[in-house]
C-alpha positions as CSV (number, residue, x, y, z in Angstrom):
1,M,78.8,104.8,89.8
2,D,80.4,108.3,89.3
3,R,82.5,110.2,91.8
4,Q,79.6,112.3,92.9
5,G,77.7,109.2,93.8
6,V,80.3,108.0,96.2
7,K,79.7,109.0,99.8
8,R,82.8,110.2,101.6
9,R,81.2,109.3,105.0
10,G,83.5,111.8,106.7
11,V,86.6,109.8,106.0
12,T,89.6,112.0,105.5
13,R,92.4,109.4,105.6
14,F,91.6,106.2,103.7
15,D,88.5,104.1,103.1
16,F,88.0,101.5,100.5
17,S,84.5,100.3,99.6
18,I,83.6,97.6,97.1
19,L,80.5,98.7,95.1
20,A,80.0,95.7,92.8
21,R,81.6,92.4,92.0
22,D,81.7,90.2,88.8
23,G,83.6,87.0,89.4
24,A,87.0,87.9,90.9
25,A,86.7,91.5,89.6
26,R,85.5,94.3,91.8
27,T,84.6,98.0,91.2
28,G,84.9,100.3,94.2
29,A,86.0,103.6,95.6
30,I,88.9,104.8,97.7
31,A,88.0,107.9,99.7
32,M,90.9,110.1,100.8
33,A,91.2,113.6,102.0
34,R,92.2,114.9,98.5
35,G,89.4,113.1,96.7
36,V,87.7,109.8,95.6
37,I,89.6,107.3,93.5
38,L,87.2,105.0,91.5
39,T,88.5,101.5,90.9
40,P,89.7,99.8,88.8
41,A,91.9,102.8,88.4
42,F,94.8,103.7,86.2
43,M,97.5,106.1,87.5
44,P,99.4,108.2,84.9
45,V,103.1,108.3,85.8
46,G,104.6,111.6,86.8
47,T,108.0,110.3,87.7
48,A,109.8,113.6,88.2
49,A,106.8,115.7,89.4
50,T,105.3,115.9,85.9
51,V,103.2,113.8,83.6
52,K,105.3,114.5,80.6
53,A,103.8,116.8,77.9
54,M,100.7,117.4,80.0
55,R,99.5,120.2,82.3
56,P,97.8,118.9,85.5
57,E,94.4,120.1,84.4
58,E,94.7,118.1,81.2
59,V,95.6,115.0,83.2
60,R,92.6,115.5,85.4
61,A,90.3,116.2,82.4
62,S,91.2,112.7,81.0
63,G,89.5,111.2,84.0
64,A,92.6,110.5,86.2
65,D,91.8,110.5,89.9
66,I,95.4,109.9,91.1
67,I,98.9,110.0,89.7
68,L,102.2,108.4,90.6
69,G,105.5,110.0,91.5
70,N,108.9,108.3,92.1
71,T,110.9,108.4,95.3
72,Y,114.3,107.7,93.7
73,H,114.1,110.4,91.0
74,L,112.6,113.0,93.3
75,M,115.2,112.4,96.0
76,L,117.9,113.2,93.5
77,R,116.2,116.1,91.7
78,P,115.1,118.5,93.2
79,G,115.3,116.7,96.5
80,A,112.6,115.7,99.0
81,E,113.7,118.3,101.6
82,R,113.5,121.0,99.0
83,I,110.0,120.0,97.9
84,A,108.9,119.8,101.5
85,K,110.3,123.4,102.1
86,I,108.3,124.6,99.1
87,G,105.1,123.1,100.4
88,G,105.0,119.5,99.3
89,L,104.6,117.7,96.0
90,H,101.0,118.6,95.4
91,K,101.7,122.4,95.6
92,F,105.0,122.0,93.8
93,M,103.5,120.4,90.7
94,G,100.0,121.9,90.8
95,W,98.1,118.6,91.3
96,E,95.5,118.8,94.1
97,R,94.2,115.2,94.0
98,P,95.9,112.1,95.5
99,I,99.4,111.1,94.6
100,L,101.0,107.6,95.1
101,T,104.7,107.4,95.4
102,D,106.8,104.4,94.3
103,S,109.2,103.6,97.0
104,G,112.3,103.3,94.8
105,G,112.4,99.6,94.9
106,Y,112.0,99.2,91.2
107,Q,115.4,101.0,90.7
108,V,117.0,98.3,92.8
109,M,116.5,96.1,89.8
110,S,116.5,98.5,86.8
111,L,119.7,100.2,88.0
112,S,121.3,97.0,89.4
113,E,124.7,97.8,88.0
114,R,124.7,100.9,90.1
115,T,123.4,99.4,93.4
116,K,124.6,97.4,96.3
117,V,122.0,95.6,98.4
118,T,122.5,94.9,102.1
119,E,120.2,94.3,105.0
120,D,120.4,98.0,105.8
121,G,119.1,99.0,102.4
122,V,120.3,99.8,98.9
123,T,123.3,102.0,98.1
124,F,122.8,103.8,94.8
125,A,125.3,105.5,92.5
126,S,123.3,108.3,91.1
127,H,122.7,108.0,87.3
128,L,123.1,111.8,87.2
129,D,126.5,112.4,88.8
130,G,127.7,109.2,90.4
131,S,127.1,110.4,93.9
132,R,126.3,107.7,96.5
133,H,123.0,107.5,98.3
134,L,121.6,104.9,100.8
135,L,118.0,104.2,100.3
136,S,116.7,102.2,103.3
137,P,113.1,101.4,104.3
138,E,113.3,104.2,106.8
139,R,114.8,106.8,104.3
140,S,112.3,105.8,101.6
141,I,109.3,106.3,104.0
142,E,110.9,109.6,105.2
143,I,111.2,110.9,101.6
144,Q,107.7,109.9,100.7
145,T,106.5,111.7,103.9
146,L,108.4,114.8,103.0
147,L,106.9,114.7,99.5
148,G,103.4,114.6,101.1
149,A,102.3,111.4,99.3
150,D,98.8,110.3,99.9
151,I,99.6,106.7,99.3
152,V,103.1,105.6,100.4
153,M,104.7,102.3,99.2
154,A,106.7,100.1,101.5
155,F,110.3,99.6,100.4
156,D,111.1,96.3,98.8
157,Q,113.7,94.4,96.8
158,L,112.6,93.6,93.2
159,V,114.3,90.8,91.3
160,K,113.6,89.3,87.9
161,T,111.1,86.5,87.6
162,D,113.8,84.3,85.8
163,D,116.3,84.7,88.6
164,A,117.3,81.6,90.5
165,P,114.8,80.4,93.2
166,D,117.2,81.0,96.0
167,K,117.7,84.6,94.9
168,Q,113.9,85.0,94.6
169,R,113.4,83.7,98.1
170,E,116.2,85.9,99.6
171,A,114.7,89.0,98.0
172,M,111.1,88.1,99.1
173,E,112.2,87.4,102.7
174,R,114.3,90.6,102.9
175,S,111.3,92.5,101.4
176,M,109.1,91.3,104.2
177,R,111.6,92.4,106.8
178,W,111.8,95.8,105.1
179,A,108.0,95.9,105.0
180,R,108.0,95.7,108.8
181,R,110.6,98.5,109.0
182,S,108.6,100.5,106.5
183,R,105.4,100.1,108.7
184,D,107.4,101.1,111.8
185,A,108.9,104.2,110.1
186,F,105.5,105.2,108.7
187,D,103.9,105.0,112.2
188,R,106.8,106.7,113.9
189,L,106.7,109.7,111.5
190,G,103.0,110.1,112.2
191,N,102.2,110.0,108.5
192,D,98.5,110.7,107.9
193,G,98.3,109.1,104.5
194,A,98.0,105.4,103.6
195,L,100.7,102.7,103.5
196,F,100.7,99.8,101.0
197,G,102.7,96.6,101.3
198,I,104.2,94.9,98.3
199,Q,103.9,91.1,97.8
200,Q,106.9,89.4,96.2
201,G,107.8,85.8,95.3
202,G,108.1,85.8,91.5
203,L,105.9,83.3,89.7
204,D,105.9,80.8,92.7
205,E,102.5,80.4,94.3
206,A,103.8,79.1,97.6
207,M,106.4,81.8,98.0
208,R,103.8,84.5,97.2
209,G,101.6,82.9,99.8
210,E,104.3,83.3,102.4
211,S,104.8,86.9,101.4
212,A,101.1,87.7,101.6
213,A,100.9,86.1,105.0
214,A,103.8,88.2,106.3
215,L,102.2,91.4,104.9
216,R,98.8,90.6,106.4
217,A,100.4,90.0,109.8
218,I,102.0,93.5,109.6
219,G,98.8,95.2,108.3
220,F,98.6,97.7,105.5
221,D,95.9,99.9,104.0
222,G,96.4,98.3,100.6
223,Y,98.5,95.6,99.0
224,A,100.5,95.6,95.8
225,V,101.4,92.6,93.6
226,G,105.1,93.4,92.9
227,G,107.7,91.6,90.8
228,L,105.6,91.1,87.6
229,A,105.7,92.9,84.2
230,V,109.5,92.5,84.3
231,G,109.9,90.5,81.1
232,E,108.1,87.3,82.0
233,G,105.4,87.7,79.3
234,Q,101.6,88.0,79.5
235,E,100.9,84.3,79.8
236,A,103.2,83.9,82.8
237,M,102.0,87.1,84.4
238,F,98.3,86.0,84.1
239,A,99.2,82.6,85.5
240,A,100.6,84.3,88.6
241,L,97.6,86.6,88.8
242,D,95.3,83.6,88.8
243,F,96.4,83.1,92.5
244,A,98.3,86.2,93.7
245,P,95.4,88.6,94.2
246,G,93.4,86.0,96.1
247,Q,96.2,85.6,98.6
248,L,95.8,89.3,99.6
249,P,93.0,90.7,101.8
250,D,89.7,90.9,100.0
251,D,88.7,94.2,101.7
252,R,91.7,96.1,100.6
253,P,92.8,97.6,97.3
254,R,95.1,95.4,95.1
255,Y,97.6,97.2,93.0
256,L,99.5,95.6,90.1
257,M,102.7,97.7,89.8
258,G,104.0,98.7,86.4
259,V,101.2,97.4,84.2
260,G,100.6,98.0,81.4
261,K,99.3,97.4,78.0
262,P,95.5,97.7,77.6
263,D,95.0,93.9,77.2
264,D,97.2,93.3,80.2
265,I,95.0,95.6,82.2
266,V,91.8,93.9,81.1
267,G,93.1,90.5,82.0
268,A,94.3,91.7,85.4
269,V,91.0,93.3,86.2
270,V,89.3,90.0,85.4
271,R,91.6,88.4,88.0
272,G,90.9,90.9,90.8
273,I,93.3,93.8,90.4
274,D,92.1,97.3,91.4
275,M,94.9,99.7,90.6
276,F,97.5,100.1,87.8
277,D,100.3,102.4,86.7
278,C,102.5,102.4,83.6
279,V,104.6,104.8,81.5
280,L,103.2,103.4,78.2
281,P,100.5,105.9,77.4
282,T,102.8,108.9,77.9
283,R,106.0,107.3,76.5
284,S,104.2,105.9,73.5
285,G,102.6,109.3,72.9
286,R,106.0,110.9,72.7
287,T,107.2,108.4,70.1
288,G,104.1,108.6,67.8
289,Q,102.1,105.6,69.0
290,A,98.4,106.0,69.7
291,F,96.3,103.4,71.5
292,T,92.9,102.7,70.0
293,L,90.2,100.0,70.4
294,D,91.6,98.5,67.2
295,G,95.1,98.2,68.6
296,P,98.0,100.7,68.5
297,L,98.7,103.0,65.6
298,N,102.0,104.4,64.6
299,L,101.2,107.9,63.4
300,R,104.7,108.2,62.0
301,N,103.8,105.9,59.1
302,A,103.5,107.5,55.7
303,R,100.0,106.1,55.2
304,F,98.6,108.7,57.6
305,A,100.1,111.7,55.7
306,E,96.7,112.5,54.0
307,D,94.4,110.7,56.4
308,R,91.4,112.9,57.3
309,E,90.2,110.8,60.2
310,P,90.9,111.7,63.9
311,I,93.5,109.7,65.7
312,E,90.6,107.4,66.8
313,P,87.2,107.8,65.3
314,G,84.6,108.3,68.0
315,C,87.1,109.3,70.7
316,P,85.9,112.4,72.6
317,C,89.3,113.7,73.6
318,P,90.3,117.2,72.6
319,A,93.0,115.9,70.2
320,C,90.5,113.7,68.3
321,T,87.7,116.3,68.2
322,T,90.0,119.0,66.9
323,F,92.7,117.5,64.7
324,E,93.1,115.0,61.9
325,R,95.6,112.2,61.6
326,A,97.3,114.0,58.7
327,Y,98.2,117.0,60.9
328,V,99.3,114.9,63.9
329,H,101.4,112.8,61.5
330,H,103.0,116.0,60.3
331,L,103.8,117.1,63.9
332,V,105.2,113.8,64.9
333,K,107.4,113.5,61.8
334,L,108.8,117.0,62.5
335,G,109.3,116.3,66.2
336,E,107.1,119.2,67.1
337,I,106.3,119.5,70.8
338,L,102.5,119.7,70.0
339,G,102.6,116.3,68.4
340,A,103.8,114.7,71.7
341,M,101.2,116.7,73.6
342,L,98.3,115.6,71.4
343,M,99.3,112.0,71.2
344,T,99.8,111.9,75.0
345,Q,96.5,113.5,75.6
346,H,94.7,111.0,73.4
347,N,96.5,108.0,75.1
348,L,95.6,109.2,78.6
349,W,92.0,109.6,77.6
350,F,92.0,106.2,76.0
351,Y,93.3,104.6,79.2
352,Q,90.8,106.4,81.4
353,R,87.9,105.5,79.0
354,L,89.0,101.9,79.3
355,M,88.9,102.0,83.1
356,Q,85.4,103.5,83.0
357,A,84.3,100.8,80.6
358,L,85.7,98.2,82.9
359,R,83.9,99.7,85.9
360,D,80.7,99.8,84.0
361,A,81.0,96.2,82.8
362,I,81.6,95.0,86.4
363,A,78.7,96.9,87.7
364,D,76.4,95.5,85.0
365,Q,77.7,91.9,85.5
366,R,79.0,91.7,81.9
367,L,82.8,91.8,82.4
368,S,83.5,88.4,80.8
369,A,81.7,89.4,77.5
370,F,83.3,92.9,77.6
371,A,86.8,91.5,78.1
372,A,86.5,88.9,75.3
373,T,85.1,91.5,72.8
374,F,87.8,94.1,73.8
375,V,90.7,91.7,73.5
376,D,89.5,90.2,70.2
377,R,89.2,93.6,68.6
378,Y,92.4,95.0,70.1
379,R,94.5,92.1,68.9
380,A,92.8,91.7,65.5
381,P,95.3,92.2,62.6
382,A,95.2,95.6,61.1
383,S,93.2,95.8,57.9
């Protein structure tokens, strides 16, 4: 099913329809005022109002229906109020389709040495100038509303999966109280977008079940599986995904935050996940790593200096149809800006081609065979 084949049915806020199923996996469509998002979907990360090294039209040309922005970084620079004054994040960055904004909860963990968590919220010392800021559920929702996000994330407390069980429980229960406050703030502000809740509970099935029950009682447009992809490894993450998505409402999108590697995405789709985001395709592109069906390639390696092949043979992206590995290797080795642009462009196309292949496999009832073939080839030792 393509975007033109999805009926909007007059919905201008948020509507999720499941078009086909294959086991636990689903393919569907989210209809919003700014466009249709086909699922499973991968959201390129535009942390600071830009998908690094890409113009908006290039991101869209890769097949992306939606991108992600970050509350924490945008509240510091250039500031949510300033973006609102200018006309909102879409106008500011020249992206007319949907935007999902991370609530800032990830920074509670990643910048833990700069934070103090209380029931009110999280006090940050800015990584830019040391200035102090309180990010509460109410302030997070206010910032995301000022930005004009189409999908707003509830504010949560993220901790590591190997933290002590009592710390995991404390963070999960606080996140559920903050979810209620996020819902109330969203409704009070009259936000006309969608609000997603975030399930927490580490790797513990019972704790995640409690979290899911609390979120369902509050009610959200979509639900995220949070607190994974923070160092626990693929095996542990998949073990949690064997139960976590099924604890969330079946008729709402399920979003796995911060994932990930191509084989992570395939395994998560098999387990019922609908949405993903990760910095890998863009960050890897800037450091010379290209994603291919045969696994990642490091174009910095000397063996590519005279290679006449495209980055990935058969890839239809502009980088692959125009340039050879030898030239891209040259650019990457010299640190030329064009090298980062071409590598990022290819990686974004690779991720979006993977998502389309997953949607097609689900629609054709052949996901299991597709996943097995993809993973075997992707992980095969380089020849």
